[in-house]
C-alpha positions as MATLAB code, in Angstrom:
seq = 'MGTTTRLRELLAAPEILVMPGCFDAISARLVERAGFHATFMGGFAVSASRIGMPDTGLISYAEMLDQGSNICSAVSIPVIGDGDTGYGNALNVQRTVRGYARAGFACAMIEDQVAPKRCGHTRGKQTVDRDEAFARVQAATDAREAGADILIMARTDANATEGFDEALERARGFAEIGADITFLEAPQNEEQMRAYCEEVPGPKMANMVEQGDTPVLSPDVLQDIGYQIAIYPITLMLAGINAMEQALAALAAGQIPDNAAEFAHLRDIVGFPEYYEAEKRYAGD';
ca = [
      -0.013   -0.007    0.003;
       1.305    3.394   -0.876;
       1.710    6.102    1.753;
      -0.877    8.331    0.137;
      -3.554    5.597    0.344;
      -2.416    4.830    3.921;
      -2.855    8.487    4.834;
      -6.365    8.470    3.342;
      -7.190    5.459    5.544;
      -5.807    7.116    8.680;
      -7.856   10.264    7.984;
     -11.010    8.085    7.658;
     -10.391    6.431   11.016;
     -12.357    7.615   14.033;
      -9.160    8.278   16.144;
      -7.261   11.504   15.841;
      -3.918   11.127   14.048;
      -1.166   12.345   16.336;
       1.814   13.405   14.200;
       5.123   14.492   15.707;
       7.200   16.792   13.450;
      10.422   15.672   11.898;
      13.287   17.687   10.314;
      15.733   15.159    8.967;
      15.896   11.400    8.231;
      16.908   10.335   11.742;
      14.218   12.291   13.470;
      11.689   10.827   11.065;
      12.972    7.345   11.776;
      12.633    7.950   15.503;
       8.987    8.993   14.969;
       8.345    5.788   13.170;
      10.189    3.611   15.660;
       8.170    5.125   18.437;
       5.028    3.716   16.842;
       3.476    6.811   15.278;
       1.638    6.278   12.021;
       2.673    9.466   10.221;
       4.992   12.461   10.544;
       5.091   16.084    9.418;
       8.085   17.852    7.828;
       7.699   21.514    8.676;
       9.543   24.471    7.264;
      10.482   25.929   10.636;
      12.366   22.871   11.802;
      13.971   22.133    8.392;
      15.076   25.775    8.024;
      16.579   25.623   11.537;
      18.317   22.255   11.100;
      19.478   22.494    7.540;
      20.617   26.220    7.221;
      20.414   27.417   10.797;
      18.161   30.294    9.834;
      14.617   31.436   10.661;
      11.516   30.244    8.845;
      11.067   33.504    6.921;
      11.225   32.173    3.316;
      14.973   31.895    3.289;
      15.072   28.164    2.515;
      14.441   27.233   -1.074;
      12.142   24.747   -2.835;
      15.117   22.641   -3.881;
      16.453   22.455   -0.305;
      13.083   21.464    1.047;
      12.582   18.935   -1.702;
      16.004   17.393   -1.012;
      15.391   17.214    2.748;
      11.975   15.680    2.122;
      13.359   13.070   -0.270;
      15.814   11.907    2.363;
      13.091   11.836    5.024;
      10.605    9.915    2.859;
      13.313    7.419    1.868;
      14.157    6.746    5.520;
      10.688    5.689    6.674;
       7.654    3.739    5.517;
       4.990    5.900    7.233;
       3.163    8.760    5.432;
       4.952   12.129    5.535;
       3.216   15.461    5.091;
       5.508   18.080    3.582;
       5.349   21.824    4.081;
       5.208   23.323    0.586;
       5.025   26.909    1.873;
       3.424   29.233   -0.702;
       4.233   26.891   -3.588;
       7.377   28.914   -4.311;
       5.751   31.227   -6.910;
       2.629   31.503   -9.013;
       0.036   28.832   -9.680;
       2.311   27.016  -12.076;
       5.029   26.953   -9.435;
       2.475   25.466   -7.057;
       1.898   22.646   -9.478;
       5.575   22.019   -9.880;
       5.988   21.910   -6.115;
       3.104   19.410   -5.767;
       4.436   17.153   -8.494;
       7.954   17.341   -7.062;
       6.770   16.524   -3.576;
       4.804   13.529   -4.953;
       7.897   12.196   -6.714;
       9.898   12.701   -3.534;
       7.600   10.376   -1.717;
       5.358   12.739    0.298;
       1.847   11.549    1.035;
       0.583   15.135    1.309;
       1.794   18.602    0.390;
       0.714   21.711    2.361;
       0.145   24.923    0.379;
      -0.600   28.233    2.146;
      -1.901   31.689    1.416;
       0.879   33.896    2.744;
       2.738   36.466    0.727;
       6.203   35.314   -0.295;
       8.565   35.349    1.480;
       6.396   33.627    4.102;
       6.937   33.413    7.895;
       6.363   30.826   10.513;
       2.707   30.818   11.436;
       3.381   31.670   15.094;
       5.605   34.691   14.513;
       4.945   38.281   13.703;
       4.903   40.209   10.439;
       2.829   37.791    8.343;
       0.957   38.905    5.194;
      -1.525   37.037    3.118;
      -2.537   37.237   -0.548;
      -6.071   38.178   -1.445;
      -8.747   35.497   -1.443;
      -8.827   34.956   -5.182;
      -5.086   34.282   -5.309;
      -5.354   31.961   -2.308;
      -8.068   29.980   -4.072;
      -6.061   29.914   -7.312;
      -3.114   28.353   -5.499;
      -5.339   25.569   -4.051;
      -7.040   25.028   -7.322;
      -3.589   24.608   -9.030;
      -2.547   22.171   -6.360;
      -5.709   20.027   -6.622;
      -5.422   20.176  -10.431;
      -1.946   18.736  -10.205;
      -3.304   15.945   -7.976;
      -6.200   15.221  -10.451;
      -3.693   15.189  -13.344;
      -1.920   12.235  -11.748;
       0.270   13.397   -8.849;
      -0.136   10.691   -6.175;
      -0.387   13.050   -3.271;
      -2.998   14.638   -1.045;
      -3.386   18.438   -0.711;
      -3.536   20.328    2.518;
      -4.693   23.963    2.129;
      -3.595   26.398    4.882;
      -4.793   29.851    5.627;
      -2.940   32.382    7.855;
      -5.692   34.964    7.422;
      -6.734   34.820   11.098;
      -3.650   36.932   11.867;
      -4.052   39.335    8.912;
      -7.773   39.580    8.005;
      -9.569   38.203   11.004;
     -11.248   34.907   11.927;
     -14.309   35.345    9.657;
     -12.085   35.674    6.593;
     -10.010   32.710    7.735;
     -13.200   30.641    7.958;
     -14.299   31.776    4.482;
     -10.974   30.750    3.020;
     -10.969   27.371    4.819;
     -14.517   26.677    3.528;
     -13.461   27.709    0.004;
     -10.403   25.405    0.139;
     -12.701   22.455    1.069;
     -15.069   23.365   -1.773;
     -12.215   23.489   -4.279;
     -11.223   19.956   -3.291;
      -8.427   20.208   -0.675;
      -8.119   16.903    1.148;
      -7.292   18.577    4.488;
      -7.733   22.230    5.630;
      -5.562   23.974    8.162;
      -6.650   27.213    9.781;
      -3.435   28.419   11.351;
      -3.094   30.027   14.759;
      -6.657   30.119   16.194;
      -6.439   32.205   19.340;
      -8.672   30.179   21.632;
     -10.732   26.978   21.951;
     -13.880   28.917   20.864;
     -12.218   29.645   17.420;
     -11.043   26.089   17.155;
     -14.532   24.718   17.755;
     -16.132   27.160   15.257;
     -13.626   26.096   12.577;
     -14.266   22.460   13.090;
     -18.072   22.969   13.154;
     -18.255   25.258   10.109;
     -15.650   23.837    7.672;
     -16.242   20.328    6.132;
     -13.579   17.665    5.708;
     -10.500   16.667    7.734;
      -8.842   19.432    9.732;
      -5.444   19.777   11.261;
      -4.455   21.394   14.629;
      -0.986   22.789   15.016;
       0.324   22.445   18.572;
       3.319   24.767   18.944;
       4.786   25.149   22.409;
       4.430   28.774   23.577;
       2.685   29.580   20.291;
      -0.540   31.497   19.606;
      -2.858   28.535   19.903;
      -3.725   26.711   23.142;
      -1.820   23.435   23.314;
      -4.491   20.846   24.043;
      -4.380   17.035   24.521;
      -5.154   14.837   21.543;
      -8.377   13.703   23.275;
      -9.606   17.231   23.592;
      -8.670   18.058   19.989;
     -10.512   15.007   18.812;
     -13.579   16.087   20.770;
     -13.365   19.554   19.179;
     -13.413   17.915   15.751;
      -9.842   17.713   14.470;
      -8.541   14.693   12.518;
      -4.868   15.574   12.849;
      -2.753   16.985   15.666;
       0.815   17.898   14.700;
       3.615   18.783   17.046;
       6.077   20.393   14.604;
       8.934   21.492   16.869;
       8.514   19.240   19.939;
      11.372   16.938   18.958;
      13.641   19.899   18.048;
      12.986   21.618   21.385;
      13.711   18.344   23.249;
      16.863   17.762   21.210;
      18.132   21.359   21.778;
      17.645   20.985   25.475;
      19.530   17.653   25.590;
      22.397   18.873   23.374;
      22.857   22.047   25.425;
      22.992   19.986   28.602;
      25.628   17.709   27.015;
      27.617   20.760   25.861;
      27.497   22.331   29.364;
      28.823   19.094   30.853;
      31.682   19.023   28.328;
      32.450   22.663   28.922;
      32.713   21.895   32.638;
      35.191   19.063   31.994;
      32.587   16.372   32.616;
      31.211   13.440   30.601;
      27.536   14.000   29.655;
      25.297   11.472   31.424;
      22.133   12.114   29.329;
      23.369   10.545   26.091;
      21.931    7.506   24.364;
      24.058    4.358   24.038;
      26.244    4.177   20.960;
      24.713    0.704   20.197;
      21.321    2.324   20.173;
      22.432    4.908   17.575;
      23.994    2.172   15.419;
      20.699    0.361   15.521;
      18.635    3.420   14.616;
      20.673    4.236   11.534;
      20.654    0.600   10.335;
      24.064   -0.959   10.974;
      22.594   -4.414   11.792;
      20.743   -4.540    8.480;
      23.766   -3.243    6.621;
      25.991   -5.996    8.101;
      23.428   -8.629    7.095;
      23.289   -7.382    3.561;
      27.099   -7.129    3.472;
      27.278  -10.844    4.365;
      24.825  -11.729    1.622;
      26.950  -10.195   -1.040;
      30.335  -11.100    0.308;
      32.445  -13.449   -1.819;
      33.542  -16.932   -0.672;
];
């Protein structure tokens, strides 16, 4: 079964799909090994890990595509990929969707921000007008209908720029156009979250960003509200930064860090046992 079909099945299930974010191949593999059924590759975490820069449109389509190809190759679970604004006009959106499908993504997210975009939980966002937002989603769904084996998630950031009513209108429009999943970014409270889930048809995603603009709620509460997906896009990165800084502080103090995983565990994660077995198979007499 392909990952796109698998993601469709997961979205149709009654249980909410909890999806930790990944940013490289090893973090994606950890998500899969922990038993999660899907993962999300977000622009914030990839921009931070790959180029050490903020999620303000600085990372390119080619860099995101390359990172995504490595991630999708490392796991068998569905991966949703952040396609930002589609990196240009409607035809660029179609190229992005087709490229993400070839890279192995099960779903591509396209948003309505002005390029260069910004992280949804930071200041200074701008959104395109409604017609252009709809044109982007139409182009994305057209690419899917033309044969790209991928789902389309349509995201609006209009709550921060035009207000909640406009964000609702855009999310409803995205669903009518044919987006498989809608994503109203950064609702300010549980009341807005419930209104979105009640008034917009189809699967919807909640973005749980620690110390962000949206209340961080448990998966059970999010499911009760009406969400089908809950992503935690930077949780692993925050945990990793904390652990690495603790290890660095220990080294700087002349100590051996005591919070590290075993080397054997790392070898297992990256696949040394499988490599050795394959090596034996092809070894000469």
